[in-house]
N, C-alpha and C positions, 0 to 999 in steps of 0.2 A: 382608623384603628387596622393594623395588621395585624392577622392570624399567623401565630409561629408553631404552635404544637400541632403536629402535625396528625396527632388522632382528632384533635377539634375541626383542624383542615378537611380531613374525612368526613365528617356529619356535614359541613358546611356542601362538600361536594357533591353528597349524597344528595343533600336539596337540589342540587342543579340538576342532577339527574332524572330527581321526580319531575321537574320543570321541563327536562327535555321530552320528558315520555307522556308529558299531557296531564298529569296526574297530582297536579299542585296549584291551588288556588291562592292569590296573594292579596294583601290590603283589607281594611277593616271589612268594606263593603263585600267583597270577591268571599272571604272568610266566613261572613256572618250568611251570605247566599248558601255558600255550602254546608253549613251547619243545619240552616232550618230546612233546605232540602234534601238532608239525610246523604248527600253525597259525601261531607266529611269523617273520616276516618280516624283522624289524630288532628288535633290542632297546635299548633306552635307560637307562642305568645312571647314576643321579645323580652327581656330581663327589664330593659329600660321602656316599656312601656309606662304610658303613666297609671297610677294606680285604678283610677276611674277605669280605662281601658281594660286592663288586667281585669279587674272585679266582673265588668261585664261579659266579656270572653269565658270567663270562669261561672256565670251563672248562667248564662247561654248552653255554655257546654255540658254543664249538670242537667240543666232542663232537658237537652238532646240527646242526653247520654251520650255524649261523645267524649274520649279521653282526651287532656290536652297537658302538654308539657309546656314550662315556663323555661326557654332556654334560648343563649345568643341575644345580640343585639341588634337593633334597628340596621345599623349601617352595614353589617356582615349579612343580614338573613337577606337584604335586598342584592347586595353584591353577589351573594351567593347563586342567586335565580335571575341576574343580570338586569335588574330593575332598582329604582330609587329604594329609598329607605323603606322598608318594612315592618311594622309593627306586628303583624301577626300572617300566617300561613294556614292552610288547611289540606292537609295531603289525604286525597280522595282517592285512595287504593288500598286495600287490606294489607296487600304484599311488603308494598314500600311503607304503610305506618308501622308494622310489625317489626320491618327491618331497620327502622328509623331508631325506635324505642329500644331495641336491642344494641344496638350501634352506642345510643347514649348512657345506656344501663353499663357497659360494659367500662365507657371513658369516664363516668362516674366515681365506677369501682375501683379506677387507675390503671384497669386493663388495656393493652395494646389492641386496636380494633382489627390488625392481623393475626391475632391469635394467640401473640405473644405478651407475657404478662410482665411488664416493664417494673415491676416491686420486686421480683426476685432477683 
């Protein structure tokens, strides 16, 4: 699947930046370790993860008080960070986690991530 929406592409690119900065762990085992060790500041669960996997991560995040979002698909999450398919990612930096959530909220609200509103 190719991402054509430039704002959506910006979200995936931001995850690549997090990976290059060394502030992202990926895959089920890496994400779980980040959650339980207290390093995870935000967990991203792919929209096409199985119901069991999604529930496991949501429960673990709730227990360890880690915010999570359901975003993207396995293929594009993996591609964004230069890996194979990824069901889950953990952002391990407060600044990156906050910035990603803000960008995601703007995208969901229909705004342009570069500050313009595409609804005007």
